[in-house]
C-alpha positions as CSV (number, residue, x, y, z in Angstrom):
1,M,45.2,106.3,141.3
2,T,44.7,106.7,145.3
3,T,46.9,105.8,148.1
4,A,46.7,103.1,150.5
5,S,44.3,104.7,152.6
6,G,42.3,106.1,149.4
7,R,43.1,109.3,149.2
8,P,43.8,110.4,145.7
9,L,47.3,111.1,144.5
10,T,48.8,114.4,143.9
11,S,50.2,114.6,140.8
12,F,53.8,114.7,141.9
13,E,53.1,111.5,143.9
14,A,51.6,110.3,140.9
15,E,54.8,110.2,138.9
16,A,57.2,110.2,142.0
17,G,60.2,107.3,141.4
18,G,62.5,105.3,143.3
19,A,64.4,108.8,143.8
20,A,62.2,110.5,146.7
21,L,62.6,110.4,150.2
22,S,59.5,110.3,152.2
23,V,58.5,113.0,154.6
24,R,59.3,110.0,157.7
25,Q,62.3,109.3,156.2
26,I,63.8,113.0,156.3
27,L,62.6,113.3,159.9
28,A,64.4,110.1,160.9
29,L,67.8,111.4,159.7
30,E,70.4,112.3,162.4
31,R,71.0,115.5,161.8
32,V,67.5,116.6,161.9
33,L,66.5,114.4,165.2
34,A,69.4,116.6,166.8
35,G,66.9,119.7,166.1
36,E,64.2,117.9,167.9
37,P,61.1,118.1,165.8
38,E,57.9,117.7,166.6
39,V,55.1,116.5,164.2
40,V,51.9,119.1,165.0
41,A,50.1,118.5,162.2
42,G,49.3,115.9,159.1
43,A,50.6,113.0,161.1
44,G,48.7,110.6,158.7
45,H,50.7,111.8,155.8
46,L,54.3,111.1,156.6
47,D,54.9,108.8,153.7
48,R,54.7,111.2,151.3
49,P,57.7,111.5,148.8
50,V,59.8,114.4,149.1
51,R,61.5,115.5,145.9
52,W,63.4,118.5,147.1
53,V,64.5,120.8,150.3
54,H,63.2,124.5,149.7
55,V,64.6,127.4,151.9
56,A,62.2,130.4,151.9
57,E,61.0,132.8,153.9
58,A,58.8,134.7,151.5
59,A,55.1,134.4,152.4
60,D,54.1,133.8,148.6
61,V,56.4,130.8,148.6
62,G,53.5,128.4,147.1
63,V,53.9,130.4,143.7
64,M,57.4,129.0,143.3
65,L,57.4,125.2,143.9
66,T,56.7,122.6,141.4
67,G,55.1,119.8,144.0
68,G,57.3,117.6,146.3
69,E,59.1,120.0,148.0
70,M,59.5,120.1,151.9
71,V,59.6,124.0,152.6
72,L,62.1,124.8,156.2
73,T,61.1,128.2,157.3
74,T,61.6,130.2,160.6
75,G,57.9,132.2,159.9
76,V,59.6,135.8,160.3
77,L,57.5,137.5,157.8
78,L,54.6,135.9,159.2
79,A,54.5,136.2,162.6
80,D,52.3,139.2,163.6
81,D,49.5,137.9,161.0
82,E,47.1,135.3,161.2
83,D,45.5,135.5,158.1
84,K,49.1,135.6,156.3
85,Q,49.7,131.7,158.5
86,A,46.7,130.4,157.1
87,E,47.0,131.4,153.5
88,Y,50.5,130.2,154.0
89,I,49.5,126.6,154.7
90,R,47.0,126.7,152.0
91,S,49.2,127.8,149.1
92,L,51.7,125.2,150.0
93,H,48.5,122.6,149.9
94,R,47.6,124.2,146.6
95,A,51.0,123.4,145.1
96,E,51.3,120.1,146.3
97,A,54.4,120.6,148.9
98,A,55.0,117.2,150.6
99,A,56.0,119.0,154.2
100,V,56.5,122.4,155.7
101,V,59.2,122.9,158.7
102,L,58.9,125.5,161.1
103,G,62.1,126.3,163.3
104,L,61.0,127.7,166.5
105,G,62.9,130.8,167.8
106,R,62.0,134.7,167.9
107,A,59.0,134.8,165.3
108,F,57.3,131.4,166.6
109,P,58.5,130.5,170.1
110,T,56.0,127.7,170.5
111,P,53.7,126.1,167.7
112,P,51.2,128.3,165.9
113,E,47.9,127.6,166.6
114,V,46.2,129.0,163.5
115,M,49.0,127.2,161.0
116,R,48.3,123.9,163.0
117,R,44.7,124.2,161.9
118,A,45.0,124.9,158.5
119,A,47.5,122.1,158.2
120,E,45.3,119.5,159.6
121,R,42.4,120.6,157.4
122,C,44.6,120.5,154.6
123,G,46.4,117.2,155.6
124,L,49.9,118.6,155.0
125,P,52.4,117.7,157.8
126,L,54.0,120.5,159.6
127,V,56.9,119.7,161.6
128,V,58.4,122.2,164.1
129,L,61.9,121.9,165.4
130,H,62.5,122.9,168.7
131,R,66.2,123.5,168.8
132,P,68.0,125.9,166.3
133,F,69.2,124.0,163.6
134,P,71.1,125.2,160.8
135,F,69.1,124.5,157.3
136,A,71.8,124.5,155.2
137,E,72.8,121.1,157.0
138,L,69.5,119.5,156.2
139,T,69.3,120.7,152.4
140,E,73.1,119.2,152.1
141,E,72.1,116.1,153.8
142,V,68.6,115.5,151.7
143,Q,70.1,116.7,148.4
144,S,72.9,114.6,148.6
145,R,70.7,111.3,149.3
146,L,68.1,112.2,146.6
147,V,70.9,112.7,144.3
148,R,72.4,109.0,145.1
149,R,68.9,107.7,145.2
150,K,68.4,109.2,141.9
151,F,71.2,107.3,140.3
152,A,70.5,104.2,142.0
153,A,66.9,104.2,140.9
154,V,68.3,104.9,137.3
155,S,70.9,102.1,137.6
156,L,68.1,99.7,138.9
157,S,65.4,100.4,135.9
158,E,68.1,100.0,133.8
159,S,69.4,96.8,135.2
160,V,66.2,94.8,135.4
161,R,65.1,96.0,132.0
162,T,68.6,94.6,130.6
163,A,68.6,91.7,132.3
164,L,64.5,91.1,131.1
165,T,65.3,92.2,127.5
166,A,68.1,89.5,127.3
167,L,66.1,87.0,128.8
168,I,63.3,87.8,125.9
169,T,65.9,88.0,122.9
170,A,67.0,84.5,124.1
171,G,63.6,83.1,123.8
172,A,63.6,82.4,127.6
173,P,60.2,81.1,128.9
174,L,57.7,83.0,131.3
175,Q,59.5,81.7,134.3
176,A,62.8,82.7,133.8
177,L,61.6,86.1,133.5
178,L,59.6,85.9,137.1
179,D,62.5,84.5,138.6
180,E,64.6,87.2,137.5
181,I,62.3,89.8,138.6
182,A,61.9,87.7,142.1
183,Q,65.3,88.0,142.7
184,H,65.4,91.6,142.1
185,S,62.5,92.4,144.1
186,A,63.4,89.8,147.0
187,C,59.8,88.6,147.6
188,P,57.0,86.2,146.0
189,V,56.1,87.3,142.3
190,V,52.5,86.2,141.3
191,V,50.9,86.9,138.1
192,T,47.3,86.6,137.4
193,N,44.4,87.1,134.9
194,L,41.5,89.5,135.6
195,A,39.9,86.8,137.3
196,H,42.8,86.9,140.0
197,R,43.4,83.0,139.1
198,V,47.2,82.8,139.3
199,L,49.0,81.9,136.3
200,A,52.4,81.8,137.2
201,T,54.8,82.3,140.7
202,A,58.4,83.0,141.3
203,G,60.1,83.6,144.9
204,E,61.3,81.2,147.7
205,R,58.8,78.3,147.3
206,S,57.8,78.5,151.1
207,A,56.9,81.9,150.7
208,V,55.0,81.9,147.3
209,D,53.0,78.9,149.0
210,D,52.3,81.2,152.1
211,V,50.7,84.2,149.5
212,L,48.8,81.3,147.8
213,R,47.2,79.5,150.7
214,D,45.4,82.3,151.3
215,W,44.8,84.0,147.9
216,E,40.9,83.7,147.4
217,R,40.8,86.1,150.7
218,I,43.6,88.6,149.1
219,A,42.3,88.8,146.3
220,R,38.8,89.4,147.2
221,Q,39.7,91.9,149.3
222,A,41.9,93.8,147.2
223,W,40.2,93.6,144.3
224,G,36.6,92.0,144.6
225,H,35.1,95.5,145.6
226,H,38.1,97.8,144.5
227,P,38.5,97.1,140.8
228,G,40.8,100.8,141.0
229,R,42.8,99.9,143.8
230,S,46.2,100.4,143.8
231,G,47.4,98.3,146.6
232,T,47.0,94.2,146.9
233,G,47.4,91.4,149.2
234,G,47.1,91.5,152.7
235,G,47.3,95.2,152.7
236,S,48.6,98.3,150.7
237,E,51.6,99.6,148.9
238,G,52.6,100.6,151.9
239,D,53.1,97.3,153.0
240,G,54.8,96.1,150.1
241,W,51.8,94.5,148.1
242,I,52.4,96.0,144.7
243,R,50.7,95.3,141.4
244,A,51.2,96.7,137.8
245,E,48.7,95.9,135.2
246,L,49.3,93.9,132.0
247,G,47.9,95.2,128.6
248,G,48.2,96.8,125.5
249,R,46.4,98.4,122.7
250,G,44.2,99.8,125.2
251,E,43.0,96.3,127.2
252,R,44.3,95.0,130.0
253,W,44.4,91.1,130.5
254,G,46.5,90.4,133.8
255,R,48.4,91.5,136.3
256,I,52.0,91.3,138.2
257,V,51.9,91.2,141.9
258,L,55.1,91.9,144.1
259,C,54.1,90.2,147.3
260,G,55.4,91.7,150.5
261,H,58.2,93.9,148.8
262,R,60.4,94.9,151.9
263,G,62.2,98.0,150.0
264,D,60.0,101.2,149.7
265,T,57.2,101.6,147.8
266,A,58.4,103.7,145.0
267,T,61.4,101.3,143.8
268,G,58.4,98.1,144.2
269,R,56.3,100.4,141.8
270,L,59.3,100.8,139.3
271,L,60.2,96.8,139.5
272,A,56.6,96.2,138.8
273,D,56.7,98.5,136.1
274,R,60.0,96.9,134.4
275,A,58.3,93.8,135.1
276,A,55.2,94.7,133.7
277,E,56.7,96.1,130.4
278,A,58.8,92.7,130.0
279,L,55.9,90.5,130.2
280,V,53.9,92.3,128.1
281,L,56.8,91.9,125.6
282,H,57.1,88.5,125.9
283,R,53.5,88.4,125.2
284,M,53.8,90.1,122.3
285,L,56.5,88.3,120.8
286,G,54.8,84.9,121.3
287,G,57.1,83.5,124.5
288,N,55.0,81.1,125.4
289,A,56.0,78.6,122.7
290,G,52.3,78.4,121.2
291,C,51.1,77.6,125.0
292,T,48.9,80.4,126.6
293,W,49.9,81.7,130.3
294,E,46.8,79.8,131.2
295,E,47.9,76.3,129.5
296,Q,50.9,76.6,130.9
297,S,49.9,77.1,134.3
298,A,47.6,73.9,134.6
299,Q,50.5,72.0,132.6
300,G,53.0,72.9,135.5
301,L,50.3,71.9,138.1
302,L,49.2,68.7,136.4
303,T,52.6,67.5,135.6
304,D,54.1,68.4,139.2
305,L,51.2,66.1,140.3
306,V,52.0,63.3,137.9
307,S,55.6,63.3,138.6
308,G,55.2,63.4,142.3
309,V,58.4,65.3,143.1
310,V,56.3,67.8,145.2
311,A,54.1,66.3,147.6
312,A,50.1,66.7,146.5
313,R,49.4,68.4,149.6
314,Q,51.9,70.7,148.8
315,L,50.7,71.3,145.4
316,L,46.7,72.5,146.9
317,P,47.6,76.4,147.2
318,R,48.6,76.5,143.6
319,A,45.6,74.2,142.6
320,R,43.2,76.5,144.4
321,A,44.7,79.9,143.5
322,A,45.0,78.4,139.6
323,G,40.8,78.5,139.9
324,L,40.3,74.7,140.8
325,P,37.5,74.3,143.4
326,V,39.4,71.6,146.0
327,N,37.7,71.8,149.2
328,R,34.6,69.0,149.7
329,R,35.0,67.9,146.0
330,T,35.2,64.5,143.8
331,F,38.2,64.7,141.7
332,V,38.0,62.3,138.5
333,P,41.8,62.1,136.9
334,L,41.4,61.5,133.1
335,V,44.0,61.3,129.9
336,V,42.9,61.9,126.4
337,P,45.3,60.7,123.9
338,G,45.8,63.3,121.1
339,G,43.9,65.5,122.8
340,D,44.2,69.3,122.1
341,P,44.3,70.9,125.7
342,A,42.6,74.3,124.1
343,E,39.7,72.3,122.8
344,L,39.2,70.2,126.2
345,D,39.5,73.4,128.1
346,R,36.7,74.7,125.8
347,L,34.5,71.4,126.2
348,L,34.8,71.7,130.0
349,R,33.3,75.3,129.8
350,L,30.9,74.4,127.6
351,L,29.9,71.5,129.8
352,G,30.0,73.9,132.8
353,L,32.6,71.0,134.3
354,A,35.1,72.6,136.8
355,G,38.8,71.4,135.8
356,L,42.2,72.1,134.1
357,A,43.2,70.2,130.9
358,A,46.9,70.3,129.9
359,E,49.4,68.6,127.7
360,L,51.4,66.3,130.0
361,A,54.0,64.9,126.7
362,E,53.7,64.5,123.2
363,G,50.3,63.2,122.4
364,A,48.8,63.0,125.9
365,T,46.3,65.5,127.5
366,A,45.5,65.2,131.1
367,V,42.0,66.7,132.2
368,L,41.1,66.7,136.1
369,L,37.9,67.1,136.8
370,S,36.5,68.8,139.9
371,L,32.7,67.8,141.2
372,A,30.9,68.6,143.5
373,R,30.6,65.7,146.2
374,D,26.5,64.9,145.1
375,Q,27.5,64.6,141.4
376,D,27.6,61.5,139.9
377,A,31.1,61.3,138.4
378,D,30.4,58.1,136.3
379,A,27.9,59.6,134.7
380,L,29.5,63.1,134.0
381,T,32.7,61.2,132.8
382,A,30.5,59.6,130.3
383,H,28.8,62.5,129.1
384,F,32.1,64.2,128.7
385,A,33.7,61.7,126.8
386,A,30.5,61.3,124.4
387,R,30.4,64.9,123.6
388,L,34.3,64.6,122.7
389,R,33.9,61.9,120.6
390,A,30.7,63.4,119.3
391,E,32.6,66.7,118.1
392,S,35.7,65.0,117.1
393,G,33.7,62.9,114.7
394,A,35.7,60.0,115.0
395,E,34.6,56.3,116.4
396,G,38.1,55.8,117.6
397,T,38.3,58.8,120.4
398,V,38.3,57.6,123.9
399,V,38.8,59.2,127.2
400,A,41.4,57.2,129.8
401,A,39.9,57.3,133.0
402,A,40.8,56.5,136.3
403,D,38.4,55.9,139.6
404,A,37.2,59.2,141.1
405,R,39.2,59.9,144.0
406,T,37.8,62.1,147.0
407,A,40.9,62.7,148.8
408,W,43.3,65.5,147.4
409,D,46.4,63.3,147.9
410,E,45.2,60.4,146.2
411,V,44.8,62.6,142.6
412,P,48.4,61.8,141.7
413,A,47.9,58.0,141.7
414,G,44.8,58.6,139.5
415,L,46.6,60.8,137.1
416,R,49.3,58.1,136.6
417,E,46.4,55.4,136.5
418,A,44.8,57.3,133.4
419,R,48.3,57.7,131.7
420,H,49.3,54.1,132.1
421,V,45.2,53.5,130.7
422,A,45.6,56.0,127.7
423,E,49.1,54.6,126.7
424,A,48.0,51.1,126.5
425,V,45.0,52.0,124.8
426,A,47.4,53.7,122.2
427,D,49.1,50.4,122.0
428,S,45.9,48.6,121.1
429,A,45.0,47.3,118.0
430,A,41.4,47.2,118.9
431,A,41.0,50.8,120.0
432,L,38.3,51.6,117.4
433,E,36.0,48.8,119.6
434,L,36.8,50.5,122.8
435,P,33.9,52.8,124.9
436,A,34.3,56.3,124.9
437,V,35.5,55.9,128.4
438,V,38.3,53.4,129.1
439,R,39.2,52.0,132.6
440,L,41.9,49.9,133.6
441,K,39.8,46.7,133.6
442,D,39.1,47.6,129.6
443,V,42.8,47.3,128.8
444,H,43.1,43.9,130.7
445,L,47.0,42.7,130.6
446,R,48.3,45.6,128.2
447,G,47.1,47.7,131.1
448,L,48.4,45.6,134.1
449,I,52.0,45.5,132.3
450,R,51.9,49.6,131.8
451,L,51.4,50.0,135.4
452,L,54.1,47.6,136.5
453,R,56.3,48.6,134.1
454,D,58.9,50.8,135.9
455,D,59.1,47.5,138.3
456,P,62.2,46.0,138.4
457,H,61.2,42.7,138.9
458,V,58.9,43.3,135.9
459,Q,62.2,44.7,133.9
460,S,64.2,41.5,135.4
461,F,61.8,39.5,134.1
462,A,61.6,40.8,130.3
463,E,65.0,40.7,130.4
464,R,65.3,37.1,131.3
465,E,62.6,35.9,128.9
466,L,63.9,37.9,126.1
467,D,67.3,37.6,126.4
468,G,68.3,36.0,123.0
469,L,66.7,38.5,121.0
470,L,67.5,41.7,122.5
471,C,70.9,42.2,120.8
472,G,72.2,42.0,117.2
473,A,70.3,40.0,114.7
474,G,67.8,39.5,117.4
475,Q,66.1,42.4,116.6
476,D,64.5,41.3,113.5
477,L,63.5,38.2,115.0
478,L,61.7,40.2,117.9
479,D,59.4,42.1,115.3
480,V,58.4,38.3,113.8
481,L,57.7,37.6,117.8
482,R,55.7,40.4,118.4
483,T,53.4,40.1,115.2
484,Y,53.0,36.4,115.9
485,L,52.1,37.2,119.6
486,A,49.4,39.8,118.6
487,T,48.2,37.8,115.7
488,G,47.0,35.0,118.2
489,R,49.9,32.6,117.0
490,N,48.3,33.1,113.4
491,K,51.1,31.7,111.2
492,S,49.6,32.7,107.8
493,R,48.4,36.3,109.1
494,T,52.4,36.7,110.5
495,A,53.8,35.4,107.5
496,Q,51.3,37.8,105.0
497,L,52.1,41.0,107.4
498,H,55.8,40.3,107.4
499,H,55.8,39.5,103.4
500,V,57.4,36.0,103.9
501,S,56.7,32.7,102.7
502,R,55.4,30.2,105.5
503,P,58.1,27.7,105.5
504,A,60.4,31.2,105.6
505,L,58.6,32.0,108.5
506,Y,58.8,28.3,110.3
507,R,62.6,29.0,109.9
508,R,62.3,32.1,111.8
509,L,60.0,30.9,114.4
510,E,62.5,27.6,115.1
511,A,65.4,30.3,115.5
512,I,63.3,32.0,118.2
513,Q,62.4,29.2,119.9
514,T,66.0,27.8,120.0
515,R,67.6,31.4,120.9
516,L,64.8,31.8,123.7
517,G,64.5,28.2,124.8
518,V,60.7,28.0,124.4
519,D,58.1,26.4,122.9
520,L,55.8,28.4,121.6
521,D,53.2,25.9,121.2
522,D,52.8,25.4,124.8
523,F,50.5,27.5,125.9
524,E,51.8,28.9,129.4
525,Q,55.4,29.6,127.7
526,A,53.9,31.3,124.7
527,A,51.7,33.6,127.8
528,S,55.2,34.0,129.3
529,V,57.1,35.6,126.6
530,H,54.0,37.5,125.7
531,I,54.0,39.0,128.6
532,A,57.3,39.7,128.7
533,L,57.4,41.3,125.1
534,L,54.7,43.6,126.6
535,A,56.5,44.9,129.5
536,H,59.8,45.6,127.2
537,D,57.6,47.3,124.8
538,A,56.0,49.2,127.9
539,Q,59.4,50.2,129.0
540,H,61.2,51.2,126.3
541,Q,58.1,53.8,124.9
């Protein structure tokens, strides 16, 4: 592991938890400021964690240390021997001390140059105190703070672990876990796969969007050329960009990133580690409801696009971060009735097509193709549909398609149109005769009704035309009317399908005409009732 600046971590730094204070934080304490501290060497290493404060005058103090100590000394045993002064600093460095604080006085009235040079070479912070200072006060202050921080770190760790474990036990989805993590970390949380594709996010929406808007650059800088690097994002761990690896049994499969954590780095790492443990456990226990995180990511994005609850432009950063090319592209919205998202995603990769596939609702899977502007959208859509039909082995397999869109803002309308076409295809008795790619023009009146089914005028029209059959015994007659109109008003076929005699069918048709006040032998009146019935059925599916 390395620090944000690329320096290898000391063994103590690699293990330091939320209980440590940094050298910088200790020097900012009011009691320390009273001693007028001055950093004379190692100023670039003030963020080192301090585990303990140790007062020692022994020249060989290094052998007494275990790492992470801030050593306080007057240097009284070093004053007349420059070799001892240099070796003293080197021994502290070998012992992985966090810093050395030298009180100026009789032994050293000014900062000793030999010690300063040695500390600078070793990268060990050397601090001198210009005013007399009781070391006991500093040790008392720091030790009490460290104990309190240790307790707080343990408490936080257990609180987070308990909350996440409870969610996993209750079968909560991935998003619930991430929301809990974001609440504790008070910053955006991002989960990615190893290709830096964003799988899930949590946190304040505007803050998450700010992160995702520049995700390609962030991921490239953080991991593109430094796969072992500890920091990420707009900077390093010191800037609050903290990640933890996701994986198990020797295999990594993702990362969780705290983006801009404002607390201290050690606490951020603790939170990231607890979060990673929970996510790995969640995945091992099958907490994805049979759906991979990649599929959940695509499903969330496409569902939000179709619903229109979130403006398409606001979803653009999510689409880009999810790996969908969006700059100067042609988008082709598709819906495959009965399609398997995993199989469709596999087919996209096989054909070398950029796109996302996800189940919108039971029995309907959306596919959003992203093509270069110079690619033939119609030809590639036809090729995709033909391969799908060939691999499924069913002649009735169709792909419902909307016209290609060159503007991202038009994608939601395209997806809704493709969904309406797919629903119309599902209602069609002639599905086996449809082409592999079905568009709105191919489903004729049924497709138009599907598009307009939510229009209040259409709803009012359907209720008005069918009013006499929408309650009580009229429901049975409604089924007869549906079959009669679907067979082209073929009385023999309708009687056969309902297992009744022709005279019995005539009586039912007369009852239908009486209840509705129409003449079904009149083409215009029969067409009006047929349209109303199609609208009624579309509204109740």
